[in-house]
N, C-alpha and C positions, 0 to 999 in steps of 0.2 A: 504494500500500500504506500502511496506517495504522501498521504496526509498523516498528520500526527494523531489526530483524534479518529477513532474507528468509524465515527459517523459523519465526519466532515468530508467534503468533496472538493478536491482541487481539479481533478480531471474526470470527465464523464463521457461515456458513449451512449447515445440515444438511438434506438432503432424504431422508426415509426412505420407501422403497418396500416396502410389506408384501408378504407372499406371498399365496396364494389364501386369503383370509380375509374372511368376510361381516360381521365384527364392526365396530361403530362405532370410529373411530380414537381415541376417548378411552381405549380400552384401552391404547394405546401410551404415552399420557401418564401414566396411572396406573402402568404398569409402570416407566417411567423414574423417576417420582417415588419410588416405593417402593424399587426396587432401587438407584437412585442414592444415596439416603440411606444405605442399608446399606453400599454400597461406600465412600462418603465416610468413614463411621465406621471401617471396617476399615482403609482406606488412609491416613487422616489428612489429608483435604483438605476444603474447603468447597464445597458445591454447593447452589444455591438456584433453585427454579423459580418462575415467575410467568406470568400469562396473556399471550398474544400478541395484539396488535391485529389486527383483521380485515384480511386482504389476499387473501382468496379461498382460503386454505388453512387446514386445521385444524393447530394447532401450539401451541408454548409457547416461553418464553424461559428460558435457563439462564445464571446468573451463577456463575462458579466462581473459586476461588483455589487454585492448585496450584503447589507449588514456588516460592512467592513471587510468582507472576504471576497477574494478573487477566484473565479471558477472558469475553466475552459471546457467547452462541450463540443464534441463532434456529433452532428446530427446526420443520420442516414435514413433515407426513405427506402423501404423494402418494396420494390416495384413489382406489382402483378397486374398493372393496367393493360398490358398486352393480352393477357388471358381474358380480362374483362371485355376488351374490345372484340376479341374473337367470338366470345359468347353472345355478343350483341349483333353480330352480322347475320341477322335474320330478316327475311322478307316480311311484308305486311301479312300475307296469309300465314306465314310461319309463326308470327307473333300471336295471331289469334289462336292458332293451334296450341302454342305455349300456354296461353290463357286457359284453355279448356283443360289441358293436362295438369297444370299447376293447381287450378281450383279443385279438380278431382282428387289430387294427391292430398291436399290439406283437408278437404271435407271427408273423403272416404276413410282416412286414417284416424279421424277424430282430432287431428292436430289443431285445426281451426277452432273447434269447440273449446279445447283446453286453453288456447291462446286468449280467447275472449274472456276467460276467467281471470286474466292478469290485468293488463292495461288496455283501455279502449283506444287510446291514441295510435299505437303502432298497428293495431288490427284495422283501424280505419285507414291508416296509411297503406296497409297491405291490400285492402279492398278498393282503394282509390283507383289504381290502374285498371282493375277489372271494370269498375263502373265507367271510367272515362273512355276506355277503349270500346266498350259496348255502346256508349253514347255516340262516339264518333261513327261507329258502324251504322247505328240507327239514323243519324243525320244523313249519311251517304245514301242509305237505302231509301229514305224518304224523298230526297232530291231525285234519285234515279226513278222512283215510282211516279213522281210528278211529271218528269220529262216524258216518261213512257206513256202515261195515261192522261196527261194534263191538257190536251186540247185536240179538238176535232181537226183543226187546221194541220196539226202535225201528222196525224194518221192519213189525212187525205193528200198531203203534199209529199211526204217521204215514205209513207207506208209504216205499218205497225212494227215490222221487224227492224226497220231503220230506227224507229223511235226507241225500241228496246236497246239497240246498240248504242245510241246516244246516251241513254240512261246509264248503261254500264260504264261508258267512258267517263261520264260525270261522277259516278260513284268512285271510280279509281282515282280520278283527279282530286276529289275531296279527301279521300283517305291519304293520298300522298301529301296533300297540303297539311293535314293534321300532323303527319309524321315529321314534315319539315319544320314544324313549329314546336317540336317536342322539348326544345330548350326552355320553353315556357310552361308546357303542360306536364312534362316528366312522366307521361303515361307509359311510353315504350321503355324508357330507362328503368322505371321501377318494376315493370313487368319482367324484363330480362333479369333484374336483380333477384326477385323472388323465384323465378323459374330456374335460376342457376342451381340453387340447392335442392329445389323440389325435383328436378329432373333425375337426380340420383337418390331421392328420398332421404337426404341428409348425409350421405357418404361423400367424401371429397373426391372429385374427379382426378384422374391420374396426373394431368398436367399441373394441377394445383398442389398435389402431394409432392411432386418433384420440386416445385418452386419453394414449398415450405421447408423441404430438406436443405435446399441451398441457403435459405434464410437462417436455419439452425446452425449451419456451418459458419456463417458470418458472425453470429452471436457468440458461438463457442470460441472463435478466434479472439474476439474482444475479451471474453472471460479469462483467457490465458495471458492477457497483458497485465503484468503486475504494476505498471505505472498508472493504471486506471483505478479509480476508487468506486465507481458505480457503473453498472451496465443496466440501463433502463429501457425496457421494451414497452412501447405505447401502441395499443390496438384500438382503432376507432371504428365504430359501427360493425360491419362484417369482419373487419380486421381484428376485432376482439376475440372472436372464436378461433381465428387462425392463430392468434397469439397464445391462446390456452393450449392448443395442441403442440405448438412449437416449444413452449416452455416445458410442457410435460415430457416431450421427447428428449430435451436436453438433460433434464434431471434423471430420467430413467436410464439414459445411456452413460451416466456418470461423467458428464461433460461440464459440470459446475464445480470448479475447484474449491475445496474447503477454505483455502487461504487466499482465494482470488477476490475480485471486486464484489461488492454487494450486488445482488441480483434483484431487480425490481420489475414489477409488471403493473402497468396502469391501463385499465380498460375504460374506455370513454364511450358513452352513448351506445352501449352494447345492444345487440339484437339476438343474443344467443338463443333464446327460446324458439325463434323462427326456424332454427336448424335442429336444436337438441330435441325438440318435440317430434321430429320426423322419425319414422320407424327404423330407418337404416343408419341413423347417426350414432352407431355403436362406438366408434372411435371418439367422437366428441364427448359423449357421456362418460366414457372411461377416463378421458383426459381431465374433465371437470372434477370427477371424483378424486382422481389421483392428486391433481394439483392443489386441491383445497386443503390437503392435510400436510403439505410439505413445508419443512422449516428452511429449505435452501433459498427461498425467495420471500419477498413481501408483495402481496397482491392487493391493490386498491381499485375498487370499481366505482366510478363516478358517473351518475346520470342526473337527470332533472325532470320533474313532472312537466315543465314547460316545453320539453323536447318531445313533440308528438310522434317522432320517428323511432324513439328508443323505448325499451322496456324499463321505464324509470323505477328505480329502487327495487327492482326484482332481483333478488340474489340468484345469479345464474346457476349456481350449483344446487341450491335447495329447491327452486321451482322446477328444475329438471328431474327431481326425484332421486338424486344420486348422492346426497350429502352423507358422508361417512360419520361414524361416531366421534372421530377425533378431528372433525372439521375445524379449521382455523381461518381459512380464507374463502372469499375475499372480504375485506372491509368495505361495506356498502354505505355510501352516503350521497347526499344530493348537492349539486352545484347551486341549487336554489336560485334560479334565474330571477324570480320576482323579488328577491331580497338583495341579490348581488348586482342587479342592474337597476339604475334609477328609473322612476316611473316614466320619464321621458324616453329613455332608451328602450325600455320594455315595450312601450307603446309603438315604437318604430319597428320592433322586431317580432312582436308576438304572433303576427299572421304570416311571417316569412318562414314557413316550416323548415324548408331545406337549409336556410341560413342558420336557424336555431340549432340544427343538428350538428353544426360545426362550432357552436359557441364555446364549447369546452376548450378549444384552441385559440380563443380570442380574448380580448381585453374585457374586464369588468370594471365599470366605473364606481361600483360600491363593493369592492372585493372583501370577502371574509377569509376563510382559511383555505380556499381553493384558488390557486394561481398557477396556471399551466407553465408560465415562464420561470417562476421560482422552482417548480418541480423539475423542469428540464434543464435549467441553467443555474440554479442556486447552489449554495454550499452545504445542503443537508440531503441525506439519502431519503428515499420515499418512506422506508420503514421508520426512521427516526422522526420524520416530519409528522407522521400520523400515529406515533406510538401511543398517545393518550387520547386519540380521537375516537369517540364512541360511534357506532353505526347509527344511521338515521332510525328513529323510532318507528317511522311509517313504512319501513322497508317490508317487502313481501318475502318471507323466508320459510314458507311451508311448501311442501310438494304439491305441484299442480299436474305435472305430467304423469301418465300411467306407468312410465318406465322407472320402476323402483329399484332396478339393478342395471348394471352396465351391459349385461348380456341379454337384456330383454329384446 
C-alpha cells in the first residue's frame, strides 16, 4: 500500500461498467468533467481531469484535493457498447417480433407479476416501449386504412388494389418516421434493452460472457498493483448485474490478493430484478448469493425513488430470493433526489426520466452523504466512507422472486 493509513487513498483505479448503452464512452468522460466541476464548486474541493495514456481502455485521469488530501485516480470505462449496438441492429418487423417474444417471456414465467410487487416505476418503464410501439403501429394502421378506404375518388381513379398499396406505403413510411425519431421516444432503444436479457431468459449471451472475462482480467491486473490503494468497480443500470458476476468470478478464482488494494463495488440505479427474476438467470442468482457474504470487498448499492428506471431501495440479493444466512452485502441506501436536489433543480429534472437515471453520476446542489466524485476521486475507501452508514429504513429486503435457491 502506498498510503500510511489503511483506509486512506493516494492512488485509485476506477472501472466503470455502463448499462445497455450504444453511445461512445467519451460521453462518460464529458459527463464526469462537467458534473465534477459543478460538484467541486458546490462542495468546495479541487478536481482536475487530464487525458489517460493508452492501455487498451478508454478513460481519463483525475487529480483531486479534498479535505487537505491529494488523490490521483485512473478512470477506465469497460466498453461493451459494440455488443449493445449489434443487438440493436434489428428491422422494424424484427423489433415487433422482439416485443411479442419478450412480453411472452416475462408474462409466461411469472417474472412480470413478481416485478410488479416491487416498484411501479421500473415496471412502467418496462411496459412503456410495449405501449409506445403498439401505439405507433396503430397510428400507421389507421392512416393506411384511411388511405385504402377513405374516398370514392381514390377507388375510382386508381383502383382498390392501388389504394391498398398506397396505404401500405404510408404505413411503412410512418413506422420509419417513428423509428427515426427514437432519440426522443426511446421506444426501440428500451425494447432492445429488455429483449436482450429476455431472449436468453436471463442467461448471459456468449459474447457478453467473453467480454466480462476480459473485464475481470483488467480488474485483476489492477488488484496486483501494490502502488494502488483502492480498486473501485462502478456498475450503473444493467452494468450493475454485470459487475456482480465479474466481482464474484474474481473472488472465486482467488484473484483478490489479501494484501492488495481495497476492493470496492458501487452499484448505481440497478435493475437486477429484471434479469434475476428470469428463469435461466442461474449464474446471476448464484453470483448474488455468493457475493453478498464475502469479506474481500465492500458493496454499496445506491438508488433513489425519484429514478423511475431503477428498482429503488430493492436489495438485489434479498428480493431475488437468494440471501444466505451470513449475508452482509450490499449496503442499500437512497440518493434521495428530493432532498439532495433543490426544489428548483428537482422541478427541472423530475419529468426527465432518462436524465434522472444518470443523476447518480452528476452534481447535487444540496448534497448529503452521497457524492459520486468524492467516492471516485476522494481520499477515503468506499468501505470506510460508509462504515457507520445504516441502510435506508424503507428498503425492500424480503424475497419476492420464487427462486429461493440458486439452482432453481
